[in-house]
C-alpha positions as CSV (number, residue, x, y, z in Angstrom):
1,M,53.4,42.9,106.5
2,T,50.9,43.2,103.5
3,D,48.1,44.4,103.8
4,P,45.3,41.7,102.0
5,D,43.4,44.1,100.5
6,D,46.6,45.4,98.2
7,T,46.2,41.7,96.5
8,E,42.7,41.9,95.5
9,P,41.8,43.2,92.0
10,T,41.6,46.9,90.9
11,A,39.4,48.4,88.5
12,A,42.1,48.6,86.2
13,D,43.1,45.1,86.3
14,H,38.9,44.5,85.7
15,R,39.7,46.3,82.6
16,V,42.5,44.5,81.2
17,I,41.4,40.9,82.1
18,G,37.9,42.0,80.3
19,I,39.5,43.2,76.8
20,L,42.5,40.5,77.2
21,L,39.5,37.7,77.6
22,A,37.6,39.5,74.6
23,V,39.9,39.4,72.7
24,V,40.7,35.6,73.3
25,A,37.0,35.2,72.5
26,I,36.5,37.3,69.2
27,G,39.2,35.0,68.2
28,A,37.6,31.8,69.1
29,L,34.4,33.0,67.9
30,G,35.6,34.1,64.7
31,F,37.1,30.6,64.1
32,A,33.8,28.9,65.4
33,L,32.2,31.2,62.8
34,V,34.3,30.0,59.3
35,T,35.3,27.0,59.7
36,Q,33.8,23.8,58.6
37,R,35.4,21.3,61.0
38,W,32.5,21.5,63.7
39,L,31.4,18.0,62.5
40,L,34.0,15.6,61.3
41,S,33.8,11.9,59.9
42,P,35.9,9.7,61.2
43,G,38.3,9.6,58.7
44,G,37.9,13.3,58.1
45,G,36.7,13.3,54.6
46,T,33.6,15.0,55.7
47,G,33.3,17.8,57.7
48,F,30.3,20.0,58.2
49,G,30.4,23.7,59.4
50,L,27.5,26.1,60.4
51,R,26.8,26.8,56.8
52,E,28.7,24.6,54.4
53,T,30.1,21.1,54.7
54,F,33.5,20.0,52.6
55,T,33.6,16.3,51.3
56,C,37.2,14.6,50.0
57,G,37.5,12.5,47.7
58,Q,40.7,10.6,45.9
59,A,41.4,13.7,43.9
60,D,40.0,17.2,45.0
61,C,37.7,18.6,48.2
62,V,33.7,19.5,47.3
63,T,32.9,22.3,49.2
64,R,29.1,23.2,49.7
65,P,26.0,24.8,51.1
66,N,24.4,22.2,53.9
67,A,21.2,22.7,52.6
68,E,22.5,20.4,50.0
69,A,25.1,18.5,51.6
70,V,22.0,17.1,54.1
71,L,19.4,15.7,51.3
72,D,22.7,13.6,50.3
73,F,24.0,12.4,53.4
74,A,20.6,11.8,55.3
75,S,19.6,8.9,52.8
76,S,18.6,6.3,55.3
77,M,15.1,8.6,55.7
78,V,12.2,8.5,54.8
79,R,11.6,11.5,52.4
80,D,9.6,13.9,54.7
81,D,12.0,13.6,57.3
82,R,15.1,13.8,54.7
83,E,13.3,17.4,53.5
84,H,12.6,18.6,57.2
85,A,16.4,17.8,58.2
86,A,17.4,19.8,55.3
87,A,15.5,22.6,56.5
88,I,16.4,22.7,60.3
89,F,20.0,21.7,59.8
90,P,21.1,24.8,57.8
91,A,18.8,26.8,59.4
92,L,20.3,26.6,62.6
93,G,24.0,27.2,61.6
94,W,22.7,30.8,59.8
95,V,21.2,31.6,63.2
96,T,24.2,30.5,65.0
97,S,26.1,32.2,63.0
98,V,24.7,35.5,62.7
99,L,24.1,35.7,66.6
100,I,28.5,34.5,66.5
101,A,29.1,37.5,64.3
102,I,26.7,40.0,66.4
103,G,28.2,38.9,69.8
104,M,32.1,39.4,68.6
105,L,30.6,43.2,67.6
106,G,29.1,43.9,70.6
107,L,32.6,42.4,73.0
108,A,34.3,44.4,69.8
109,I,32.6,47.9,70.6
110,A,33.2,46.8,74.4
111,A,37.0,46.4,74.6
112,V,38.0,49.9,72.6
113,A,35.9,52.0,74.7
114,A,37.4,49.8,77.8
115,A,40.2,50.5,76.1
116,A,39.8,53.7,75.3
117,R,39.1,54.8,78.9
118,K,35.3,56.5,78.0
119,R,31.6,55.8,79.8
120,P,29.9,57.2,77.5
121,H,25.7,56.7,78.0
122,W,24.9,53.9,75.7
123,P,20.8,53.0,75.4
124,I,21.8,49.6,74.8
125,S,24.9,48.6,76.5
126,P,27.2,47.2,73.5
127,T,28.2,43.9,76.3
128,T,24.3,43.1,75.9
129,I,24.4,43.4,72.6
130,A,27.0,40.6,72.7
131,L,26.0,38.5,75.9
132,L,22.6,38.4,74.7
133,P,23.0,36.5,71.6
134,V,26.2,34.7,72.5
135,M,23.7,32.5,75.1
136,I,21.2,32.3,72.4
137,A,23.9,30.8,70.3
138,L,24.9,28.6,72.4
139,V,21.6,26.9,72.9
140,T,20.5,26.7,68.4
141,G,25.0,25.8,68.3
142,F,24.4,22.4,70.5
143,V,20.4,22.0,69.1
144,F,23.0,22.5,65.6
145,L,24.7,19.7,66.2
146,A,22.1,17.5,67.4
147,T,19.9,17.6,64.2
148,K,22.9,16.2,62.2
149,P,22.4,14.5,58.9
150,G,23.2,11.0,58.6
151,D,23.7,8.2,62.1
152,A,25.2,7.9,64.9
153,T,28.7,7.5,63.8
154,F,28.7,9.4,60.4
155,V,29.9,12.1,61.9
156,G,31.4,13.6,65.8
157,V,32.0,16.9,67.5
158,A,35.1,18.5,66.3
159,I,37.8,21.3,66.7
160,G,35.2,24.0,66.3
161,F,32.7,23.2,68.2
162,W,35.4,22.7,71.8
163,V,37.0,25.7,69.9
164,F,33.2,27.5,70.3
165,G,32.4,26.1,73.8
166,G,35.9,28.3,75.4
167,G,35.0,31.6,73.1
168,E,31.3,31.5,74.7
169,I,33.2,31.1,78.3
170,C,35.6,34.1,77.4
171,A,33.2,36.4,75.7
172,V,30.3,35.5,79.1
173,I,33.1,36.8,81.6
174,A,34.5,39.5,79.3
175,S,31.0,41.3,79.2
176,L,31.2,41.2,83.5
177,L,33.9,42.9,83.4
178,L,33.8,45.2,80.6
179,T,29.6,45.9,82.0
180,R,32.1,47.1,85.1
181,A,34.2,48.8,83.1
182,I,32.5,51.2,80.4
183,R,29.0,51.6,83.0
184,P,28.7,55.5,83.2
185,P,29.6,56.7,86.8
186,D,26.8,56.5,89.1
187,P,25.2,59.7,89.1
188,D,26.0,62.0,93.2
189,L,22.2,61.8,94.0
190,T,22.8,64.4,97.1
191,A,25.1,66.7,94.4
192,D,22.1,69.5,94.4
193,A,21.0,68.3,98.3
194,M,19.8,71.5,99.9
195,N,22.8,72.8,102.4
196,P,20.6,72.4,106.0
197,D,22.6,75.9,107.2
198,E,20.7,77.7,104.7
199,F,18.0,77.3,107.4
């Protein structure tokens, strides 16, 4: 008869799963970081990434910073609203990009430490460096989408955001699992206790 405890995941299982999820999260977040398809027009001729926009005509495609593109695509707004949109939309894209990059770095350090079976005493755990920016990026990413230029039908959510969302989920789970794998062992508080037989 099989012992039920034998089917429960071990610490080694958690470490392996955490490393695999970290790799998946880094790949997904890396794609979200570089793709220009967070937002895409129905015909696919215009797409917004976190930092750049592409516009394709009949002959070729032009890529330019979001700050320049917003002013053109928000032509239906009054001037003050256009300038406000041109300021907040690109800024949120850059903030989200930086947060994603920091989160990827923290995950990479944690995964390498877990793979090497190292448990150093970190001033700040790399999983914390990964988890906090990733959670904040989830908020800034949503607000980035909410401040998109043009009307509601101009561009819609595209694959970049969905991959980002999947990467966020994997990053959070990986961070929690890797925290257990790389956390320094708890000190034995009774190691230096006095021996009662000595008294």
